[in-house]
C-alpha positions in Angstrom: -194.1 61.4 13.6 -193.0 63.9 16.1 -195.1 66.7 17.4 -194.0 70.0 19.0 -195.7 72.0 21.6 -195.8 75.7 20.6 -197.3 79.0 21.7 -198.8 81.1 19.0 -197.7 84.7 18.8 -200.2 85.6 16.0 -203.5 84.4 14.7 -203.1 81.4 12.4 -206.2 80.4 10.4 -207.4 76.9 11.4 -205.0 76.7 14.3 -205.7 79.4 16.9 -205.0 83.0 17.9 -202.1 84.6 19.7 -201.5 83.2 23.2 -202.9 79.7 22.4 -200.8 76.7 23.2 -201.0 74.2 20.3 -199.4 70.9 19.4 -198.4 70.6 15.7 -196.3 68.3 13.6 -192.6 69.0 13.7 -192.2 69.9 10.1 -195.0 72.4 10.2 -193.5 74.0 13.2 -189.9 74.1 11.9 -190.6 75.0 8.3 -193.6 77.4 8.6 -194.6 78.6 12.1 -191.2 79.2 13.7 -189.3 80.9 10.7 -192.2 83.3 10.2 -192.4 84.3 13.9 -195.9 83.0 14.3 -195.0 80.8 17.2 -192.5 80.2 20.0 -191.4 76.9 21.5 -193.4 76.2 24.7 -191.0 76.7 27.7 -191.5 78.0 31.2 -190.3 81.5 30.4 -192.4 81.6 27.3 -195.5 80.5 29.3 -195.0 83.5 31.6 -194.5 85.9 28.7 -197.6 84.5 27.0 -199.7 84.9 30.2 -199.1 88.6 30.0 -200.0 88.6 26.3 -203.3 86.8 27.1 -204.2 89.4 29.8 -203.6 92.2 27.3 -205.5 90.3 24.6 -208.5 89.8 26.9 -208.7 93.5 27.6 -208.3 94.3 23.9 -210.8 91.7 22.7 -213.7 93.4 24.5 -213.1 96.6 22.6 -212.4 94.8 19.3 -215.5 92.7 19.6 -217.7 95.8 19.7 -215.7 97.3 16.8 -216.0 94.0 14.9 -219.8 94.0 15.3 -220.0 97.6 14.0 -217.7 96.7 11.0 -219.8 93.6 10.4 -223.0 95.7 10.3 -221.4 98.0 7.8 -220.3 95.1 5.6 -223.6 93.1 5.8 -225.6 95.5 3.6 -222.8 96.1 1.2 -222.9 94.8 -2.4 -219.4 95.1 -4.0 -218.9 95.3 -7.7 -215.6 94.0 -9.0 -214.7 94.5 -12.7 -212.5 91.7 -14.1 -211.3 90.7 -17.5 -213.5 88.0 -18.9 -213.8 86.0 -22.1 -216.8 84.4 -23.8 -219.4 82.9 -21.5 -218.3 85.0 -18.5 -215.2 82.9 -17.8 -212.4 85.1 -16.2 -208.8 85.3 -17.4 -207.2 84.3 -14.1 -209.2 84.4 -10.9 -210.4 86.7 -8.1 -208.0 86.8 -5.1 -208.7 87.9 -1.6 -206.6 91.1 -2.3 -208.9 91.9 -5.2 -211.9 91.6 -2.9 -210.3 93.7 -0.1 -209.6 96.5 -2.6 -213.1 96.3 -4.1 -214.7 96.6 -0.6 -212.7 99.6 0.2 -213.5 101.2 -3.2 -217.2 100.5 -2.5 -217.0 102.6 0.6 -216.6 99.8 3.1 -214.0 99.5 5.8 -210.4 98.5 5.0 -210.0 94.8 5.4 -207.1 92.5 5.9 -207.0 90.1 2.9 -206.2 87.2 5.3 -209.6 87.5 6.9 -211.5 87.1 3.7 -212.6 83.6 2.9 -213.6 82.9 -0.8 -216.1 80.1 -1.4 -213.7 78.5 -3.8 -211.7 80.0 -6.6 -213.9 82.5 -8.3 -213.4 82.1 -12.1 -216.6 83.4 -13.6 -218.7 86.6 -13.7 -221.9 86.8 -11.6 -222.9 87.0 -8.0 -220.7 85.3 -5.4 -220.9 85.3 -1.6 -217.7 86.0 0.3 -217.3 85.4 4.1 -215.3 88.0 6.1 -214.0 87.0 9.5 -213.9 90.4 11.2 -213.1 88.9 14.6 -212.7 85.3 15.7 -216.3 85.4 17.0 -217.8 87.7 14.3 -218.0 86.9 10.6 -220.3 88.3 8.0 -221.2 87.6 4.4 -220.5 90.1 1.6 -222.2 89.9 -1.8 -219.6 90.2 -4.6 -220.8 91.1 -8.1 -218.1 90.1 -10.6 -218.7 92.0 -13.9 -216.8 91.9 -17.2 -214.7 95.0 -17.4 
């Protein structure tokens, strides 16, 4: 199996954030990361370009870490109610997605969230109380209580 050395240009869950040099399997690089513009092949020119990206990110991260902590503080005390169509016994028709959760948090008066930063415990297929993790920043994550009601 061949591996490729790449430089990430965007944050990829489970792999790293922009500016990180990673080694991944060839198929994953050719079929997913490179076509979507999430990574560049690791070359000398790219290394220099990424070094400047890293410096900019380091300056930006200090600000965003403080912002992330304030957003996490706003989220931690928030209980979000999400109405969903349900049948007998509280079983949902379909399931709750990260986009549904992001919209419900915004509707509940919380900050606007990127759905890719929301981690569901597993697929939510029933009414009741569920805990959802939100990665506000690579170093800051918080739990949000999600109340799924029949509606």
